[in-house]
C-alpha positions as YAML, in Angstrom:
chain: A
units: angstrom
residues:
- id: 1
  name: MET
  ca: [27.45, -48.24, 31.09]
- id: 2
  name: LYS
  ca: [24.83, -47.17, 29.10]
- id: 3
  name: ARG
  ca: [22.50, -49.34, 26.96]
- id: 4
  name: ARG
  ca: [20.47, -48.23, 23.94]
- id: 5
  name: LYS
  ca: [18.28, -50.24, 21.88]
- id: 6
  name: GLY
  ca: [18.89, -50.06, 18.22]
- id: 7
  name: ASN
  ca: [22.30, -49.20, 18.21]
- id: 8
  name: THR
  ca: [23.27, -50.99, 21.42]
- id: 9
  name: VAL
  ca: [25.94, -48.89, 22.99]
- id: 10
  name: ASN
  ca: [27.71, -51.34, 25.72]
- id: 11
  name: HIS
  ca: [31.33, -50.84, 26.15]
- id: 12
  name: VAL
  ca: [31.78, -53.33, 28.72]
- id: 13
  name: PRO
  ca: [31.46, -56.59, 26.24]
- id: 14
  name: PHE
  ca: [33.02, -54.58, 23.64]
- id: 15
  name: TYR
  ca: [36.17, -53.72, 25.75]
- id: 16
  name: THR
  ca: [36.43, -57.42, 27.08]
- id: 17
  name: GLN
  ca: [36.32, -58.62, 23.24]
- id: 18
  name: CYS
  ca: [39.48, -56.71, 22.66]
- id: 19
  name: ALA
  ca: [41.20, -57.35, 25.96]
- id: 20
  name: ASN
  ca: [43.75, -59.65, 24.55]
- id: 21
  name: MET
  ca: [44.23, -57.95, 21.11]
- id: 22
  name: GLN
  ca: [44.86, -54.57, 22.59]
- id: 23
  name: GLU
  ca: [48.26, -52.61, 22.11]
- id: 24
  name: GLU
  ca: [49.00, -49.67, 24.61]
- id: 25
  name: ILE
  ca: [49.69, -46.94, 22.19]
- id: 26
  name: TYR
  ca: [50.13, -43.53, 24.69]
- id: 27
  name: LYS
  ca: [49.38, -43.31, 28.40]
- id: 28
  name: THR
  ca: [49.14, -40.34, 30.50]
- id: 29
  name: LYS
  ca: [48.83, -40.40, 34.67]
- id: 30
  name: SER
  ca: [45.16, -40.64, 34.45]
- id: 31
  name: ALA
  ca: [44.66, -41.82, 30.91]
- id: 32
  name: LYS
  ca: [45.56, -43.92, 28.32]
- id: 33
  name: ILE
  ca: [44.82, -45.00, 24.60]
- id: 34
  name: ALA
  ca: [45.14, -48.58, 23.05]
- id: 35
  name: GLN
  ca: [44.48, -49.85, 19.63]
- id: 36
  name: CYS
  ca: [42.38, -53.04, 19.00]
- id: 37
  name: ALA
  ca: [43.40, -55.24, 16.62]
- id: 38
  name: ALA
  ca: [40.28, -57.35, 16.48]
- id: 39
  name: THR
  ca: [37.96, -54.37, 16.09]
- id: 40
  name: ASP
  ca: [40.52, -51.94, 14.35]
- id: 41
  name: SER
  ca: [39.45, -49.09, 16.79]
- id: 42
  name: PHE
  ca: [40.98, -47.08, 19.33]
- id: 43
  name: LEU
  ca: [40.03, -47.54, 23.20]
- id: 44
  name: LEU
  ca: [40.38, -44.55, 25.38]
- id: 45
  name: GLN
  ca: [40.50, -45.37, 28.94]
- id: 46
  name: PHE
  ca: [39.63, -42.46, 30.99]
- id: 47
  name: ASP
  ca: [37.87, -41.71, 34.84]
- id: 48
  name: GLN
  ca: [37.12, -45.58, 35.02]
- id: 49
  name: GLU
  ca: [35.34, -45.65, 31.48]
- id: 50
  name: VAL
  ca: [36.54, -47.18, 28.50]
- id: 51
  name: ILE
  ca: [35.13, -45.08, 25.10]
- id: 52
  name: SER
  ca: [35.65, -46.63, 21.63]
- id: 53
  name: PHE
  ca: [36.64, -44.39, 18.78]
- id: 54
  name: LYS
  ca: [37.16, -45.05, 15.24]
- id: 55
  name: LEU
  ca: [40.25, -43.28, 13.62]
- id: 56
  name: CYS
  ca: [38.30, -40.53, 12.10]
- id: 57
  name: ASP
  ca: [36.18, -40.09, 15.44]
- id: 58
  name: LEU
  ca: [39.49, -39.74, 17.25]
- id: 59
  name: TYR
  ca: [40.48, -37.23, 14.65]
- id: 60
  name: ALA
  ca: [37.59, -35.46, 15.59]
- id: 61
  name: PHE
  ca: [37.93, -35.59, 18.98]
- id: 62
  name: ARG
  ca: [41.33, -34.37, 18.85]
- id: 63
  name: LYS
  ca: [40.50, -31.36, 17.03]
- id: 64
  name: LYS
  ca: [37.68, -30.51, 19.37]
- id: 65
  name: ILE
  ca: [40.18, -30.58, 22.43]
- id: 66
  name: MET
  ca: [43.12, -28.90, 20.37]
- id: 67
  name: SER
  ca: [40.54, -26.16, 19.41]
- id: 68
  name: PHE
  ca: [40.41, -24.93, 23.23]
- id: 69
  name: ASP
  ca: [42.35, -21.66, 23.90]
- id: 70
  name: ILE
  ca: [44.23, -22.27, 26.94]
- id: 71
  name: VAL
  ca: [45.10, -18.45, 27.71]
- id: 72
  name: GLU
  ca: [41.42, -17.72, 27.48]
- id: 73
  name: LEU
  ca: [40.79, -20.94, 29.92]
- id: 74
  name: LEU
  ca: [43.41, -19.22, 32.20]
- id: 75
  name: GLU
  ca: [41.26, -15.80, 32.71]
- id: 76
  name: SER
  ca: [39.25, -15.74, 35.99]
- id: 77
  name: SER
  ca: [35.91, -14.97, 34.04]
- id: 78
  name: ALA
  ca: [36.50, -18.28, 32.35]
- id: 79
  name: PRO
  ca: [34.11, -21.27, 33.32]
- id: 80
  name: ASP
  ca: [35.99, -23.99, 35.62]
- id: 81
  name: VAL
  ca: [35.24, -26.86, 33.14]
- id: 82
  name: GLU
  ca: [34.17, -27.38, 29.39]
- id: 83
  name: VAL
  ca: [31.93, -29.64, 28.08]
- id: 84
  name: VAL
  ca: [32.88, -31.86, 25.16]
- id: 85
  name: HIS
  ca: [30.51, -34.06, 22.73]
- id: 86
  name: LEU
  ca: [31.93, -37.17, 21.78]
- id: 87
  name: PRO
  ca: [31.97, -37.37, 18.34]
- id: 88
  name: HIS
  ca: [30.37, -40.57, 17.64]
- id: 89
  name: CYS
  ca: [27.76, -40.94, 20.27]
- id: 90
  name: ASP
  ca: [25.70, -39.18, 22.25]
- id: 91
  name: ARG
  ca: [27.91, -38.62, 25.37]
- id: 92
  name: PHE
  ca: [29.71, -35.68, 26.87]
- id: 93
  name: LEU
  ca: [33.23, -35.10, 28.61]
- id: 94
  name: VAL
  ca: [33.11, -32.41, 31.49]
- id: 95
  name: LEU
  ca: [36.87, -31.53, 31.54]
- id: 96
  name: SER
  ca: [38.62, -29.22, 33.72]
- id: 97
  name: LEU
  ca: [41.67, -26.95, 32.12]
- id: 98
  name: ARG
  ca: [44.33, -30.06, 33.77]
- id: 99
  name: GLU
  ca: [42.29, -32.38, 32.03]
- id: 100
  name: ILE
  ca: [42.17, -30.74, 28.59]
- id: 101
  name: LEU
  ca: [45.78, -30.19, 29.09]
- id: 102
  name: GLU
  ca: [46.57, -33.84, 29.60]
- id: 103
  name: PHE
  ca: [44.02, -34.81, 27.03]
- id: 104
  name: ARG
  ca: [46.19, -32.41, 24.57]
- id: 105
  name: GLU
  ca: [49.59, -34.38, 25.70]
- id: 106
  name: LEU
  ca: [47.58, -37.86, 25.22]
- id: 107
  name: LEU
  ca: [46.24, -37.05, 21.69]
- id: 108
  name: ASN
  ca: [49.49, -35.59, 20.34]
- id: 109
  name: GLY
  ca: [51.42, -38.75, 21.97]
- id: 110
  name: THR
  ca: [48.84, -41.07, 20.11]
- id: 111
  name: PHE
  ca: [49.36, -39.37, 17.03]
- id: 112
  name: ASP
  ca: [53.29, -39.06, 17.13]
- id: 113
  name: THR
  ca: [53.16, -42.44, 18.07]
- id: 114
  name: LEU
  ca: [50.66, -43.45, 15.05]
- id: 115
  name: ALA
  ca: [53.04, -41.46, 12.84]
- id: 116
  name: LEU
  ca: [56.20, -43.22, 13.73]
- id: 117
  name: ASN
  ca: [55.11, -46.24, 13.69]
- id: 118
  name: SER
  ca: [53.71, -45.69, 9.97]
- id: 119
  name: ALA
  ca: [57.14, -44.21, 9.32]
- id: 120
  name: VAL
  ca: [59.06, -47.32, 10.46]
- id: 121
  name: GLN
  ca: [56.58, -49.86, 8.78]
- id: 122
  name: LYS
  ca: [57.43, -48.08, 5.66]
- id: 123
  name: ILE
  ca: [61.06, -48.31, 5.92]
- id: 124
  name: LEU
  ca: [60.36, -51.92, 6.78]
- id: 125
  name: ARG
  ca: [58.74, -52.51, 3.66]
- id: 126
  name: LYS
  ca: [61.00, -50.47, 1.36]
- id: 127
  name: ASN
  ca: [63.93, -52.68, 2.75]
- id: 128
  name: VAL
  ca: [62.43, -56.06, 2.73]
- id: 129
  name: PHE
  ca: [61.29, -55.78, -1.37]
- id: 130
  name: ASN
  ca: [64.85, -53.67, -2.31]
- id: 131
  name: PHE
  ca: [67.23, -56.86, -1.85]
...
């Protein structure tokens, strides 16, 4: 894990702080996204690392992953991997086409689950206050 002076980035204590307050949102074969109630953040677990995102950073990350042209990546002249800069820190992910597709599934599933949860909460609030 990385450590910097000033803005300390150390994911292990952050992860353990949220360990008891995590709610898994969506999971694929090799990655998952959970929400931490204590810090109001989302935790991406991928490749034996945990990366923390605020909601706006998760949207930015999704936008980057969705911007890849899959047809173009399938061409023989395309590179084997794509480098993705994470929006909230000085880290990069090096992703193969398979990993890009898996991240698309993970992020679409996450945002679909969040939208469904929001709709259910809205209905529940409406029904509770309409006696």
